[in-house]
N, C-alpha and C positions, 0 to 999 in steps of 0.2 A: 944323607944326613943334614946338610945344611940347610934343606928345606924344612926339616922337623923342628928345627934349633929355630929358625926365624918365625916358623908358625908358633910355637910355643911362646917364644919371647913377645908376641905381640899381645900387648896390655889389654888391647879394647878387647880381641877374640877370645882370650881368657878369661876377662872379666865377663863378659856377655855368655860363654858357656857356662861358667861356674854358677853365675846368677842362675840361669835355667835349670841348671843339675840340680842344685839346693832347693829352689821352688818345687821342682818334681820329686825329690827325695821326701819332703815334707809331706806331701798328700800320702802316701802309705804308711807312714810313721804316725801320721794323723790318727788313720783307719787302725791301727794296731793299737792305739792308746783309747780312741773312743769305742771301737767294736770287737777289742780283742782279736782282731784276724788281720793276717797280711794278704792285702788283693794285689799282686803283682800288675794286674790291669790299670789300676791307678796309678800307677807311675808312667804309664805310656798312653793314658788316654786325657782328651782336654777336659777344662772346667775345673772347678773346686778350687780350696784353699792350699795356698795362694795363685795367684795367676802367674804361672811360669811365662806367659808370653808378654805380661807387663814386667816382669822381673829383668827377663833379657833385654827388653828394649830400652828400659831404664838403666841397665848398666851400660848398654852401649852408648847413650846418649851422654851418660854421666862420665864415663872413661872418656869418651872423645873429648867432652869440655875438659877434661882434666890434662890430658895429653894435647891436646892441639889449641886450646883455648876457648871459652865459652863463647867469643865473638867471632870465631871461624864460621868459614861456610859450612865444613862437615859437621860441625855442632848443630848449626841451622838446619842440614837435610837429617840428621839424626833426631832431632827433638820432632820436627814434622812427623816421621817417619814413625816413631814411638807415638805420637798423638794419634796416628791412624791406626796404628796396631791395637792400641788401648781402648780407643773408639769401637773398634770391630770386637774385641774380646769382651766388652761389657755391654754393648748396645746389640749389635746384628746378630753375634752367635747366642747372646743370650735369649733374644727373641724367637731365633730357630729352635732352640732347646724348650721353649714354652709351647711353641706350636707342636714339636715332636711328643711333649706330653699330652697336649690335647688329641692329638691323632691318635697315640696308643689307646688312650680311653675309647675314643671312637671305634676303633677298629676291634678292640677287645670286645665291647659292646655289640656291635655288630656279626663279629666271629663266632661269638659264642653261643648264639643261636643256630649257628650252620654247622659246628663241630670241623670247621677250615683251620688247618696251621696257619700261624701268623708270625710274622718277625717283627720286633719291637723295634723301633727306630731309637736311637740315642738320644736321651734327653740331655744329659749333663754337658753342654758345649760350650757355655759362655761364664762369664763371671758375675757375681754380684760387686756392687761399687766397693765393698769393704774388701773383698777378696783380691779387687783391680789396685787398690789403695796399698794392700799390705804387698802385694808383687813390687808395685812401685818401691816401697821402703826397702825392700830385698834387694832389688837391683842397684840401688842408690848405695847402699850399705855395702855391698859384695864390690862395687866398683870403687868406692873410695878404700875400701880395707887393702884390695888388690894393689890400687895405683901408689900405696903409702909403704909398700912393701921395697 
């Protein structure tokens, strides 16, 4: 039981997980408001508004900075890690999603004439700069809020 107490009293871990969870919960709620239907898959799938990857790593870095100092080696590691994850979420994964979209159109066109069954590639993989920016703000806000409690 001591392990669980220690785990849940780790402010850095809790802030990171809460930021990720809040960002992921926003996605299906936004779909309910926009499309009037609940899509559970949106809770577990990558991509969309806001970026939960950006929220989590921003909360991680912010919480480490608040707990251990913004001049600590831990903060330096966390901010570099956050930069890599955010860059991947916006750049590489977004490009992969665009490629999947083009490939899906090519496949649909090709197989439409042959009557073969196709499996669509996942297109919503990455994030727009706005989705990433909002994820960063979510993460920082959650870390600051949880570290002031």
